[in-house]
N, C-alpha and C positions, 0 to 999 in steps of 0.2 A: 497578453488580455486573457480571464479566464472566467468565462462565462458557463453558465446551467447545459448540462448536456443537453443534445436535441440530438441525441445518436437512443433508436434501439438497439443493442447488441444481440438482439434473438430477431433481427429481418436479417442479416444480412446471408446470403446465400454462400456457399459451403466452399467454393473456389475463392473467396473471398478471403474466406474464418481461414484458409488454407495461408494463406498471402499475409496477414497479418502477424499471424500464429510466429512470423520469422524475422517481428523484430529485437532490434537491441537491447543491449544498456548502453545511451551515448548521454553523453556531458555538452551540454550548451557551453562553446564558446565561451570564455570571462565580458567579451562586451557586450554579448546576447542577453547572456547572463543579468547582467549589473543594469542593463536596459527593460529587462522583464521585474527584474524585484523596483526599479523606481516606477516603473508607471503602478504594479501594483501600492506601493505603497503611496501616492498620489491620488489611487485610488480610494483604496481604504478610511483618507483625511477630507473626502470634500460630499461635505454634506448634499446628501439626494445620490447617492450611488451608491446599489445593490452589497457593496463592501462597505458599508459610510457603518461606522457607530454597533460593530459585530458583536454579537455577546463574548467574555471572557472565559477562558478553561480556568481551571482550580488545577493547575501545572507551577510548580513552583520552581523556576530558577532565577536568579538575581540579574537584573535588569529586563527581564524579559516576560514582556509579557503574550500569552498566546489568544489567542481570536478563530472562532469557532463558526463556519457555516456547510450546511448540508443542501443540494442538489443532485435533485432526478437521482437520489441512490448513493451519492459520492458526497464526503465527507471531508473538507479543507480546514487544516488548520496551518494559519499565518502567524509569524512571528516577529513580533515589534523590540527591536532594540529603544528603550525609552532613553535611554541618556542622548543618542545620536539621530534620536527619534527617525529611524529609516526601514527596513523589511531585512533582516536576519536570511530570509527562504519561506517558502514552506513546505506543506506535508503534504499530499493527497492519499486519502484510502478510496481506490477505483476500484468500480466493475469489470470484471472482464469479460469479454465478447466468449470466449471459450467454456464458458460455465455456462451450464441450463437454469431452469428459472428457478429450481429446484435452489441449487447450489448457487443460487444467485443471492436467494436472502443471508446467506451465513459470511461468507468468505468475501474479504476485499484485498485487493493489492499494493502494498502502499507504495512514494513513489513521492521524492525528494527532490527538492533544490534548496540550497543554502550558498548562500555567498561562502569564499576561502575560509575567513574570519571566522567565520562561528562553526567552522567545521570542524568535529571534535574535542565534542565541549558537549558531545552527551545531549543535545536537542532532537535529537531522532529518538532517540532512545527514551527523552521521558514522553514523546507521545504518542511510539508505541507502546508502554509500558500504560502510560494512560488507556489507552483502544481495549489492548488485554483486559487488566484491571476491571475495564465499565462490561467483560465477558461477550465480548466479539472476537471474529477469528481474521488470520492473515494467513493469504496463500500466495506464494510467491511470484512473481514473473517467471518470464521464457530465461528471460538473462540478468545475473548482478552482477554488480559490480563489487569489486574487492571488500569495500569498503561496507558492500551491503550486507556483503557473503557473512563479513569476521561479524555484525549488527547481529544479525539472526542467528550467530551459536552462541554468540552473547547472552543474549536473550534465551535460548533453553534450558541455561541452566538455571532456572528458573518460571522457565513454560513449557508444557510441552511438545515439541517438538517431531513430527511422523514426514515421514517421504510418500510423497504418492505420486502414479501416471495419472497427464490428463491427456489425456485427446477421444475426441470426437464425441465432446460435449461427459467425456466421461470419469471417475474419478478411481482409479485403480489401487487399494492400500499398497504399500512397499516396504513398510516398519519403519524404526524409530533410525537407523542407519541403513545404507548399500552401499556398494563398490566405487570405488571413484568414478569408474564408467558407465555406470548405471548415471550418477548425479551428474554427468556432464550430458547428457543426453539431453533434448531441446523438451521433452514433452514430462520429465521430471522434475517437478515443483516443491517444495516444502509448507506446510502448512504450520504454522505456531494456534495451539491452542489457551485460549484465551478465559477467564477465569470462571471455576465451574463446569468446564467441555472439561472431556476426556474420549479416546477414542471410541468405544462407543458411541456415547452420545456425536461422535463427528460420523461414523458411521451410520446412523438411523437419520440422523438429518438431514446428510448429502446422499445417499443413498449410494453410499462408494460401496465398490466391489470390493470385497476380501479375497485370501490366495482361494480358500478351499470352495467360491464362487467360480473363480476364473475358467472357463473350458478346456 
């Protein structure tokens, strides 16, 4: 089940932040994913539930509807298959505990879970484009699946992508390209800039350190 987050990411002690940074991109076993999607689907259709009758987004993919909810600064998009009356999956734009308050105003990390029958159909790509076209920016997590990485590279053909180093709640600019070794490091992340954003605005808004500012 998915409920509004009650966790304040700015109250964790430094030692716990270091532990949580070591997360990896883990896929749920198929039976667990099916149970989760079934539970969410029932809640979406249950009058009185907080997920019931959520507003629809203007995303056009035949046979699918996209329902939206915001809770505690995180944004949830649930994708329903109208014909089968089931939940294809969902995408969440999460807050990250690694960010400081200033960065948290502008950056969210996407995380998606979809039934295999609905993967590779452009659903996550359509949702990410909706988010970016609305003028929002994305920050990658510490780990990405190969499919997620491929999606980011595909979106970089349309939206500006830069690499940054994130540690101790500080963003440092690495550039639009990095070496393979740098890209694989835990602290290396990607930012996809939304509509009307450029590197200068990202630097100013997030307090990002540029190379000439580094000691």
